C-alpha positions as CSV (number, residue, x, y, z in Angstrom):
1,M,-1.4,-13.2,-62.1
2,K,0.7,-12.3,-58.9
3,R,2.3,-15.0,-56.5
4,I,2.0,-14.5,-53.1
5,P,4.8,-14.4,-51.2
6,P,6.0,-17.5,-49.0
7,F,6.2,-16.1,-45.7
8,L,2.6,-14.6,-46.0
9,F,1.4,-17.8,-47.2
10,F,2.7,-19.6,-44.0
11,L,1.4,-16.9,-41.8
12,I,-2.1,-17.6,-43.1
13,C,-1.6,-21.3,-43.2
14,A,-0.3,-21.0,-39.3
15,L,-3.1,-18.7,-38.1
16,P,-5.5,-21.7,-37.0
17,V,-2.7,-23.7,-35.5
18,F,-2.4,-21.2,-32.2
19,P,-5.1,-22.1,-29.7
20,Q,-7.4,-19.0,-28.4
21,S,-6.9,-18.0,-24.7
22,Y,-9.4,-17.1,-22.4
23,S,-9.4,-14.6,-19.2
24,Y,-10.2,-16.5,-15.9
25,R,-9.8,-15.3,-12.6
26,I,-8.9,-17.6,-9.2
27,S,-8.8,-16.8,-5.8
28,W,-8.2,-18.2,-2.5
29,S,-8.3,-17.4,1.5
30,R,-5.7,-15.5,3.8
31,V,-3.4,-17.6,5.3
32,P,-2.2,-16.3,8.9
33,D,1.4,-14.9,9.0
34,A,1.7,-15.3,5.1
35,Q,2.9,-12.5,3.5
36,R,3.1,-13.9,-0.2
37,Y,1.7,-17.3,-1.8
38,K,3.1,-19.7,-4.1
39,V,0.7,-21.2,-6.6
40,V,1.0,-24.1,-9.0
41,L,-1.4,-24.6,-11.7
42,E,-1.7,-28.0,-13.5
43,K,-3.6,-29.1,-16.4
44,R,-5.2,-32.2,-17.7
45,E,-3.7,-34.2,-20.5
46,T,-3.7,-37.8,-20.4
47,A,-2.5,-36.9,-16.6
48,W,-2.2,-33.7,-14.7
49,V,0.8,-31.9,-16.0
50,V,2.4,-28.8,-14.2
51,A,1.4,-25.9,-16.5
52,F,3.4,-23.2,-14.7
53,D,3.8,-21.7,-11.1
54,F,4.1,-18.1,-9.8
55,E,4.1,-16.1,-6.5
56,T,2.1,-13.1,-5.5
57,E,0.9,-11.1,-2.4
58,N,-2.8,-10.8,-3.6
59,L,-5.5,-13.1,-3.1
60,W,-6.2,-13.7,-6.5
61,A,-4.8,-13.9,-10.0
62,N,-6.0,-13.1,-13.5
63,L,-4.9,-16.1,-15.7
64,A,-4.7,-16.2,-19.8
65,L,-5.6,-20.1,-20.3
66,E,-6.7,-22.2,-23.2
67,S,-10.0,-24.4,-23.1
68,G,-9.5,-27.5,-21.0
69,D,-9.3,-28.7,-17.2
70,Y,-7.4,-27.2,-14.6
71,R,-6.5,-27.6,-10.8
72,Y,-4.3,-25.3,-8.8
73,Q,-2.9,-25.6,-5.2
74,V,-1.9,-22.4,-2.6
75,T,1.0,-22.6,-0.1
76,G,1.5,-19.7,2.0
77,K,5.0,-18.3,2.6
78,D,6.1,-16.3,5.7
79,I,8.6,-13.2,6.1
80,L,11.6,-15.6,6.4
81,G,10.5,-17.3,3.1
82,L,9.5,-20.6,4.7
83,L,6.7,-22.3,3.2
84,G,3.5,-23.6,5.2
85,A,1.4,-26.2,4.6
86,P,-0.4,-26.5,0.9
87,S,-4.0,-25.8,0.4
88,A,-6.4,-29.0,-0.9
89,W,-6.4,-28.6,-5.0
90,V,-9.1,-26.6,-6.4
91,E,-10.5,-27.8,-10.0
92,F,-12.0,-25.9,-12.7
93,S,-12.8,-25.9,-16.4
94,V,-12.2,-23.3,-19.3
95,S,-14.3,-23.1,-22.2
96,P,-15.0,-20.7,-24.8
97,P,-17.9,-18.1,-24.1
98,E,-21.4,-19.0,-25.5
99,P,-22.2,-16.5,-28.3
100,P,-25.0,-13.9,-27.9
101,P,-28.1,-14.6,-28.9
102,A,-29.2,-13.3,-32.1
103,P,-31.4,-10.2,-31.8
104,E,-35.3,-10.4,-32.6
105,P,-36.3,-8.9,-35.8
106,E,-38.5,-5.8,-34.9
107,P,-42.1,-5.8,-36.3
108,V,-42.8,-3.8,-39.0
109,L,-45.4,-1.3,-38.3
110,E,-47.9,-0.3,-40.9
111,P,-48.7,3.2,-41.2
112,P,-52.2,4.5,-40.0
113,E,-54.4,5.3,-42.8
114,L,-55.2,9.2,-42.6
115,A,-58.4,10.7,-43.1
116,A,-58.8,13.4,-45.6
117,P,-57.9,16.7,-44.1
118,E,-61.0,19.3,-43.4
119,F,-60.7,22.9,-44.3
120,L,-62.2,25.1,-41.8
121,P,-62.2,28.8,-42.1
122,P,-59.6,30.6,-39.9
123,E,-61.1,32.0,-36.9
124,P,-60.7,36.0,-36.4
125,E,-58.0,37.0,-34.4
126,P,-58.8,38.8,-30.7
127,E,-58.2,42.8,-30.5
128,P,-55.3,43.2,-28.2
129,E,-55.8,44.4,-24.9
130,P,-54.5,48.1,-24.0
131,W,-51.4,47.9,-22.2
132,E,-51.0,49.7,-18.6
133,E,-47.4,50.3,-17.6
134,E,-47.0,48.8,-13.9
135,P,-45.4,51.0,-11.4
136,P,-41.8,49.3,-10.3
137,E,-41.4,47.7,-7.3
138,P,-39.4,49.4,-4.6
139,E,-36.0,47.6,-4.1
140,P,-35.4,45.8,-1.0
141,E,-32.6,47.6,1.4
142,D,-29.3,45.4,1.9
143,E,-29.1,43.8,5.1
144,P,-26.0,44.0,6.8
145,W,-24.0,40.7,6.3
146,E,-22.7,38.7,9.0
147,E,-19.9,36.3,8.4
148,E,-20.3,33.3,10.3
149,P,-17.1,31.9,12.1
150,W,-15.6,29.0,10.2
151,E,-15.0,26.2,12.6
152,E,-12.3,23.4,11.2
153,E,-13.5,19.7,12.0
154,P,-10.8,17.9,13.4
155,P,-9.7,14.7,11.2
156,E,-10.8,11.4,12.5
157,W,-8.2,9.0,13.7
158,E,-8.7,5.5,12.0
159,P,-5.9,2.6,13.4
160,E,-5.8,1.1,10.2
161,A,-5.2,4.3,8.3
162,A,-2.7,5.4,10.7
163,A,-0.7,2.3,9.8
164,A,-1.1,2.7,6.2
165,A,0.1,6.1,6.3
166,Y,3.4,4.8,6.8
167,G,3.6,2.3,3.9
168,E,6.0,2.3,1.0
169,G,7.7,6.1,0.1
170,A,7.2,7.5,3.8
171,F,10.1,9.0,5.5
172,T,10.1,9.4,9.7
173,L,12.3,11.5,11.6
174,G,12.5,10.8,15.6
175,A,14.5,12.1,18.7
176,D,14.8,9.3,21.5
177,V,16.0,9.8,25.1
178,A,17.9,6.4,26.5
179,F,20.3,4.7,29.1
180,K,23.2,3.2,28.0
181,L,25.3,0.6,29.9
182,L,29.0,1.1,29.0
183,D,30.5,-2.0,30.6
184,L,29.2,-5.0,32.6
185,K,30.8,-2.9,36.0
186,E,28.8,0.3,36.8
187,S,29.6,2.5,34.0
188,F,26.5,4.1,32.0
189,A,25.5,7.0,30.0
190,V,22.6,9.0,29.2
191,V,21.9,9.1,25.5
192,C,20.0,11.8,23.4
193,S,19.7,10.9,19.6
194,L,18.2,11.8,16.1
195,A,17.2,9.3,13.8
196,G,15.6,9.2,10.5
197,E,14.4,6.4,8.1
198,G,13.0,6.0,4.7
199,R,10.2,3.0,4.0
200,F,11.0,1.0,1.2
201,S,7.9,-1.4,1.9
202,R,5.5,-1.9,4.1
203,S,8.2,-4.2,5.8
204,F,11.5,-2.7,5.2
205,S,13.3,0.5,5.9
206,I,16.8,2.1,5.7
207,G,17.7,4.8,8.1
208,G,20.6,6.5,9.9
209,Y,21.1,8.0,13.3
210,F,23.4,10.2,15.3
211,M,23.9,10.1,19.0
212,A,25.6,11.9,21.9
213,S,26.2,10.2,25.2
214,F,26.9,11.5,28.5
215,G,28.4,9.0,30.9
216,S,29.7,8.2,34.4
217,A,33.7,8.9,35.1
218,E,33.7,11.8,33.0
219,L,32.9,10.0,29.7
220,F,31.4,11.8,26.3
221,I,30.7,9.8,23.3
222,L,29.7,10.6,20.1
223,E,28.3,7.7,17.6
224,S,26.8,7.9,14.2
225,G,25.9,5.1,12.0
226,M,23.1,3.3,9.5
227,F,20.3,0.8,10.5
228,M,18.2,-1.8,8.6
229,R,14.9,-2.2,9.8
230,W,12.3,-5.1,9.4
231,Y,8.7,-4.7,10.8
232,I,8.1,-8.3,11.5
233,F,4.5,-8.0,13.2
234,R,1.6,-5.4,12.5
235,S,-1.6,-5.0,14.3
236,Q,-4.1,-3.1,11.9
237,E,-6.6,-2.6,14.6
238,A,-4.4,-1.3,17.3
239,A,-1.9,0.4,14.9
240,V,1.3,-1.3,16.3
241,E,4.1,-2.6,14.7
242,L,7.0,-5.0,16.2
243,F,10.4,-4.3,14.7
244,M,14.1,-5.7,14.7
245,E,17.0,-3.3,14.0
246,P,20.8,-4.2,13.4
247,A,22.7,-1.2,13.2
248,L,26.7,-0.5,12.1
249,G,28.4,2.8,12.9
250,I,31.5,4.3,14.4
251,A,32.1,5.9,18.0
252,A,34.0,8.4,19.6
253,V,34.8,8.1,23.6
254,I,36.7,10.9,25.3
255,R,37.7,10.5,28.9
256,G,37.8,13.5,31.0
257,A,38.0,17.3,29.9
258,S,41.8,16.8,28.5
259,S,40.5,14.1,25.9
260,Q,43.0,11.5,27.7
261,G,42.3,8.0,27.0
262,A,40.2,8.6,23.4
263,Y,39.1,5.7,21.7
264,E,37.5,5.2,18.3
265,G,36.1,2.4,16.6
266,F,33.3,0.3,15.3
267,V,30.1,0.1,17.0
268,L,27.7,-2.8,16.6
269,G,24.0,-2.9,17.7
270,L,20.7,-5.0,17.8
271,S,17.2,-3.2,18.6
272,L,14.1,-5.0,19.4
273,G,11.0,-2.6,19.8
274,L,7.4,-1.6,19.4
275,R,6.1,1.4,17.4
276,A,2.4,2.7,18.3
277,Y,1.1,5.2,15.8
278,L,-0.7,8.5,16.9
279,G,-2.3,10.2,13.9
280,R,1.1,11.5,12.0
281,F,3.1,10.7,15.0
282,Y,4.7,7.7,16.8
283,I,6.2,6.6,19.9
284,E,8.5,3.5,20.3
285,P,10.1,2.1,23.3
286,Y,13.2,-0.1,22.6
287,I,16.0,-2.3,24.0
288,R,19.3,-2.5,22.4
289,A,22.2,-5.0,22.7
290,G,25.5,-5.0,21.2
291,Y,29.4,-4.3,21.4
292,P,31.3,-2.4,22.8
293,F,28.4,-1.2,24.7
294,P,26.5,-4.4,26.1
295,M,22.8,-3.3,26.7
296,G,20.7,0.1,26.5
297,V,17.0,1.1,26.9
298,G,15.2,4.4,25.3
299,V,12.2,5.8,23.9
300,R,11.8,7.3,20.8
301,F,9.2,10.1,19.4
302,G,8.7,11.3,15.8
303,G,6.7,12.1,12.8
304,A,6.1,10.9,9.2
305,N,5.9,13.4,6.2
306,R,2.5,12.9,5.1
307,R,-0.7,13.0,7.2
308,L,-3.2,10.5,8.0
309,K,-5.5,9.6,4.9
């Protein structure tokens, strides 16, 4: 008789030890200004013990739990990572599902009694009627086909779909016109620029810009840099987003046609603006403060790489 290997013997003995898990879904209501939710799950042993906790962006979670009594608590987390007031504890129980009822046995049908067949003499076949060839029907004349003009229906614009079209993976490109205060006295400049950004999520993007400024006192300024943008507020009903944008770049300042008094250095800026969507396009007014140029205002027009859904 062959012996069972030791590792196979212990594996067979340990199979009933592992408890079976069952799928259970929990859900909660939306918390205003919350970007994520922290969920704490406790299990009743001799007392309530924390089983585990996690964070999610959804309003529900599918859990694999052993049978027993549980409770959970949800806390909203805003865009700055600050936790709000926790919700009340919600208790529930997990138990094995009831086995399906056994199918009822099908009744046994007895075959009906068949009478003895009666043999009848075959009926005579009817004589075939003479076949008469019908004259062919005249073919209808082809009527001239007139092609109806095709009218393309304009796409319906929905504000919620407009904000969703600029979600994760979208790229935008825009041009703007602005006025910039060069110092705290009276020097100013008219600015023309190009800017593009790539969205990594619904709330964060990275981009770059290039601008040329024509200022008073025969000033010509070239500036280029990169920026990070946070969309700190979104209105789905009006398709409007409020954003904050820190930027870092370099600038070259040329005074006069002879390039006398040229200056090169770093530029810091912080912009605050409002983006409004118009289908696949957008418009955004903004204000900017920074160094060495203390203040500026402008309006940017642009579009995205994908159409409205």
